[in-house]
N, C-alpha and C positions, 0 to 999 in steps of 0.2 A: 141581459139575461140569456139571450140566445147564444151569444159568444161564449159565455161561461159554460153553458150546457154543452156546447160543441167541444170546448176545451177539455172538460172532464170526460166526455165520451171518447174523445181521441186518446187521452191519456190512458183510459181504461183498456182500450183496444191494444195499445202498445205494451201495456203492462203484461198482457197475456201472450203477446206474440214477439215483439222486437226487443223490449228492454230486458237486460240481464240483471240478476240480483245485485251485482256490484254497482251497476249504474244507479240503481234505486237507492242503495244504502249510502253511496257517496253524496247524494243530494237530498237525503231523507228529511233533514230539518227544514230545508227550503220548500220541499213539496208539502210538508205538513203545515208550514206557516202560510203557504198559499191557500190551502184548503181551509185553514182556520179563518182567514180573512173572508172567504166565501161564506162560511157558517155563521160568522158573527156580524155580517152586514145585514141590518134589518130591512134593507131595500130589496134584497134578493127574494125571488119567488120560491114557492114551496118545491117546485120541480128542481130548481137549482140547489136548494139546501139538501134535498133528498139525494141528488146525484153526488154531492160532496160527502155525505155520510156513507153512501154505498162505496165510493172510491176508497175511503179510509178502510172500510171492511175488507175490500179486495187487497189492499196493500198489507194489512195485518195478516190476512190469510197466506199471502206469499211469504211474509217474514216468518210466520209460524212454520210453514213447510220447509223453510231454509234453516230453521232452528236459530234464528237471529234473536239477540237480546237487545232491546231498546236501551240507548243511553239516556241519562236524565234529561239532557237538553233536547233530545229528540222527542221524548215523551211529553216534555213541557211545551212543545210546539203544537201539540194536537189535543192532548187529553182535556185541558181546560175548556176548549171549544166544544168538544164532544159532551162533556159533563153538562155544560150550559144548555145544549140542545136536548138533553133528556127531559127538560121542562117544556119542550115544544110538543104539544099534544100529538100532532100527526107524525112526528119523528121519534116519539118516546121509545117505542119498542126497538126500532133499529139502532138508535143511538145507545140505548142501554146494553143491548146485545153486543155491540161493537166494543163498548167500554169494558164489559166483562171478559170479552175474548182477549183483551190486552194482558190478562194474567198469564198467558202462555208465552209472552215475550217481554214481560216486565215484572219485577218482584211484587208480590201481593201487598207487602207493607207500603211500598211506594205508590202503588195504584190506589190503595186506601187513602193515602195522604192527599192525593189529587181530589178524590171524592169529598174528603173533609174540607179542603180549601174551597170547593165549589159551594159549600154551605154559606159563603159570604155573598152569593149571588143576590141580586135584587128580586129575582123571580121566586116566589114561594113554591111554584110548581117544580122548579129546578131543585130547590132545597129538599122538597118531599121525595122526589125521585132519587136523589143522591142518597138519602137516608134509607130508602127501600133497597137500593142497590147494595149498600153497606150491610143491611140486614141479611140479604141473600148470600153475600160473600162470607160473612161471619158464620152463618148457619152451615155453610158447606165447608169452609176452610179454617174456621176457628179464629183464635185471637191474633194470629199472625197478620191479619188484615189491618188491625188498628193498634194504636199505642196508648199508654197511660195519659199522655197529653191530649189525645183525641177524646178520650172519655171525659176528661175535665172540660174540654170545649163543648161537649154535648150538654154537660151540666150547666155551663154558663148560658148556653142557648135557651134552656128551659127557665133559668133564673130571669133572663131578660124579657121573657114572654115571647110567644110566637103564635101565628095563626093556628087554629085548631088542627088543620091537616098536618102541618109541620110538627106541632107538639106531639100529636098522636104517633107519627112515624119515628120521632126521636125517642119516645118512651118505649116503643116496640123494639127499636134497635138496642137500647140499654137492657131490655129484658132478655134479648138474645145473648148479649155479653154476660149478663148475670148468670145465665145457665152455666157458663164456663168459669167465671171468676168467683161466683158465690158472694159471700158477705164482704170480701176484700174489695169489691167494686166501690164501696163507700169511701175508701181511702183515695181512690183515683178521682172520684167525683168532686171532692173539695167541698167548700161551703155552699150549702143550698138553702133556699128559703123554706120555711115550714110547709108552705103549700106544695112546693115541688117534692120535698121529702115524703110528704103524705101520699102524693100521687105515685111516686116510684115505689114506696113501700107496699102499697096496695097491689101494684102490677107485679112486683117481685113475689109476693105471697101467692098470687094467682099462678105465676110461673112455676113455683115449687109444687103446687097442686097438680099442674099439668104433667110435670116430670114424674111425680109419684104415681099418677094414674097410668102413664105410659109404662112405667116399670112394673106396676102391679099386673098390667095386662100383657106383660112380656112383649111390648112393642119395641122395635129397634130404635135406639137413640144414637146420635153421632158419637163416635168413639171418644171425643174430647169432652163430653158432658158427664160429670160425675153423677152416678145414679143414686137418688134418695139421700145423698149425703149433705145436701145444702142446708137443711133445717135441723139436722140432728146435732145436739151438743156433743162436742168432742170430749173424750175421756180425759180426766185430769192426768197431767204428766206428759209422757212422751207420745208422739204421733205414731200410731201403729200402722204398719203396712204389710206385715206378714208374721207368721208364727213359726218360721222355719229355723230350727237350731238356734244359733247365736244371733242371727240377723232378724230382728223383729221390729225395728224402728228406723226412722230416717237417720237418727243420730248414729245408730249401729252401722248403717251403710256407709256413712261418711267416715266413721272411725275405721272401718274395714278398708276403704279405698286409700286411706292415709297410710296404712301399713302395707308397703309394697311387696312384702313377702307372704302376705295372707292369701291362702289358696281360694278363699271365698270372694275375691275381688270381682270376678265375673258375675257371681250371683248378686252381689251388692249393686253393681252397675245395672244389671237387668231390672232389679226392683225399682231403682231410682228412675230409670228410663220409662217405666210403665206409669209412673205417677203423673197426674195433671200438673202443669207448671205451677198452678196456684198453691199446690201442696209444698212447693219448695221455697216460697217467698220468705218464710221465716228463717230459712237455713242458708240462704244464698251467700251471706258474708262468711260463713264457715266453709261452705262447699267449694266456693271459687278458689281459694288458695290450695285446697286439697287437689282439685282438678289440675291446677297449674303445676304443682309438685309432680303429679302423675305424668303430665306431658313431658316434663324435663327428664324424668326417670325412664320413661318408656323406651326411648331410643338409645339409652346408655346400657340397658340391660338386655340380655338375650333370652330372658325367661318368658317374654310375652308372645302369645300367638298372634298371627296376622288378624285373625277373626276378632280377638279382644281389642287390638289396636284400632281396627275399623269402628267397632262398637263405641269405644272410648271417644274417638274423634267425633263421631256423629252425635253422641250425647253432649259433648262440649259445644258443638255447633248449635244444637237445639237450645242450649242455655244462652248462648251468645245472641240468638235471634229473638229472644224474649225481652221486649222493652220493660215488661213488668219486673223482671229480675235485674236487668242491667242498668236501667236509666238512673236509679238512685244508688247504685253500688258505690261504696266509699272508695277513695283514691287508692289506698294500699292494695286491697284485693284486685281492683281493676287493673292497676299497673302490673301486678304479679301475673295475672292471667294474660294480658297482652304481651308481656315479655316472654312468657312460656310459649305462646302461640308463634311468635316471631322466631324463636329458637327452634321450635318444632318444624316450622316451614323450611328452615335451612337444613335441618337434620334429615327430613324426608327427602329433600332434593339430592342428598348425597348417598341415600340408601339404594340397595339393589332389589327392592321388592318388585314383584310382577305388577302390583297395583299401585305403583309409585305415583302415577299421574292422577289416579282417583283420590289418593290420600292427600296429595298436594292441593287438589281442587277443594277438598273439604276444609283443609286448614285455611286456605285463602278466603273461602266464603265465611269462615268463622271470624277471621280478622276484620273483614269488611262489615260483617253484621255487628261486631263489637263496637267498631267505630261509629256505625249508624245509630245503634240503640243507646249508647251511653250519652250522658249530657254533653252538649257540644264543647263547653269549657273544659270538661274533664278529659275529652279526647285530645285536645291540643296540649293540655298540661302533661298528660301521660306520655305522649309521643315526643314532646320536647325534652322531657327528663330521660326518656329511654335513649334518645339520640346522644345526650351527654354521656350516658353510661356505656354507649356502644363504641366509644373511641378505642381503637386498636383491635377491634373484633372484625374478623373477615366477613364481608358481604352484608352484615347486619346494618351498618349505617345507611347503605344504599336503600335497603328495604324500608327503613324508618323514614327516610327522606321522601320516598314514593308515597307513603301513608300521609305525611304532612302536606304534600302537594295535592293529594286527593282531597284532604280536608279543606285546603285553601280554595280549591275550585268550587267546593260546596258552600263557601261562606255566603254567597249571594242568597242561597235558600235558608241558611241558618241565622242570618243577621238579626232577625226578630227574636230568636230564642237565646242568642248568645249574650253574655255579659261582657261588653266591649272593654270596660275598665279592668275586669279580671284578666282578660286575654292580654291587654297591654302590660299588666303587671307580670304575667308569665313570660312575655317576650323580653321585657326589660331584665327579668331575673336570669334569663338565658344569657343575655349579653354581659351581665354583671359577672357571671361565673365562668365565662368562656376564656380560654387562653389564646396564645398566638399560633397554635398548631393549624395544619391544613384542615383537620377535622373540624375545628372550631370555625374556621373561615367559611367552610361549606355550610355549617349551621347558621352562621350570620347571614349568608345569602338567602337561606330559607326563611329566616326571620324577616328579612327585607321584603321577600315575596309576599309573606302573610300581611305585613304592615302596609305594603303598597295596595293590596286588595282591600284592606280596611279603609285606607284613604279614599280609594275610588268609591266605596259604598257610603262612607260617612261624610266626606268632604271636610269643610272647615270645622264641623262639630267635633271632629276627632281631637282637636286641640283642647276643647272644653273637657272632654273625657280624660285626656291624658293629664290634665291639671289635677285630677283626683287621685292619680297614682303617686304614691309616696316616692319622693325623689331620693336618689342614692347613686351607687356605682352603676354606670350605664345610662343614666338619665340624660346626660348631655348628648350622647350618641343617638339615642332614640329621638330626642327633640330635633336634632339636626336632620335626621333622616325624614321625619314627618314633615318638617318645613320644606325640604327639597322636593319631596313627593307632591306636596300641595302646590308648589310653584310649577312643577312639571304638569300637574293636572290642569292648572289654570291656563297654561300656554296651550295645551291640547284642546281644552274646551273652547278657547278663543279661535283656534284654527278651524275647529268643526263648525263654529258659528259663522265664520267668514265664508266657508264653503256654501253655507245655506243662503247667504245674502246675494242678491242679484248684482252682477258686475256693472260698471259704469256704462259699458256699451249697451247692455240690456236695458238699463234705465233710460238711456238716450233714445233707444229704439222705441 
């Protein structure tokens, strides 16, 4: 314990005096893994654990000052341990404060995902504190903290039954979400027992009363909470958002945006941008292709102002970041939007706008958000098909390959959500329809990379799953690749095992 305390103290001193930011960043995942081992060792004293949490906070503060953004594997090296320590009574405050500060160097949606994963902890105190932390983040930053899948997980937690403290905090979190999603929350919650439904219905009704009371007394509510609209029945027919001239409904706004020569496009975009995301759920299948067409037209026409282009791109990014809108988006509008964003990225890069870097960043973030928020299988299917269509186009194939490789790196995190059989079908479909060109050969190498990652994660069970794929053109190639990859994996596993075995000399000694 004394050695660990001395080590953390020494590192803390060097952090502020000798170590440069680049030195820290280069070894960040190793540093975080070391601290995680300290935090998760039950034999360590309170002073040692406290020193570990404080050291993480100091590192976070330095990264925040340097405007560094954590990579997924770096965040994954420390956040699980920090979340677990939130259930440790003496460290609760500092651990939670440190976790919440990570929002400045890590996307809120991903931070929320780590807190949701921590609900699998054996400690009820950890579960309760993670739920409280999620409540506080949702209350301050809205629905960008959680996804529709997370909401379904909260419902399952209540269905399974939980200790009173955890159940109470879970209900409180769902009430906070209800303030923003309204009645559409029931679609995300999935099947619930009558007991859980009754419990939530009672809490939601109480939440409505609290919002109405706040509005009646002119109290300030967070901007993303619709005031007094949660329990009022909607008027029959169209969803009204304004009464200005010809634009009085969401449908009118979408129709206006689809007409690229309409002078009221800016007005329509402004109306849609002010709406809560929940208001757009029924229209997303119509709105998405219209936005995609607008993105393609925007850089071909000289009629749009830079201000309108910025507003349009920011609204598109807002839509892409919403799991509620994107996760169940059908293939066709999803593919159209992704194709438009990729084309837009290349168009912005060739423009001479003063704010070209800003626009490029917004489009990049939109593409990343779209990949993250749509269903994992859909993201692979869309990108594989877009790569086929990109043959002969300048720069586009390279961008699509980068997206596919990014998805492949994330497979380890997505493997529980992804339908492996469907992914194998899509990979085989690509091989079946590819020709002898250099473009197709590059695509085949990408397919091999994805397949190799699946083999690493699934092992021999991938053959069982591949047997469920309908055989046809490309199936012999796929089967041969899988067999070779499994053989290579077996050899690698044996080598790793032999390294762990003691040598004959060591056994004799």
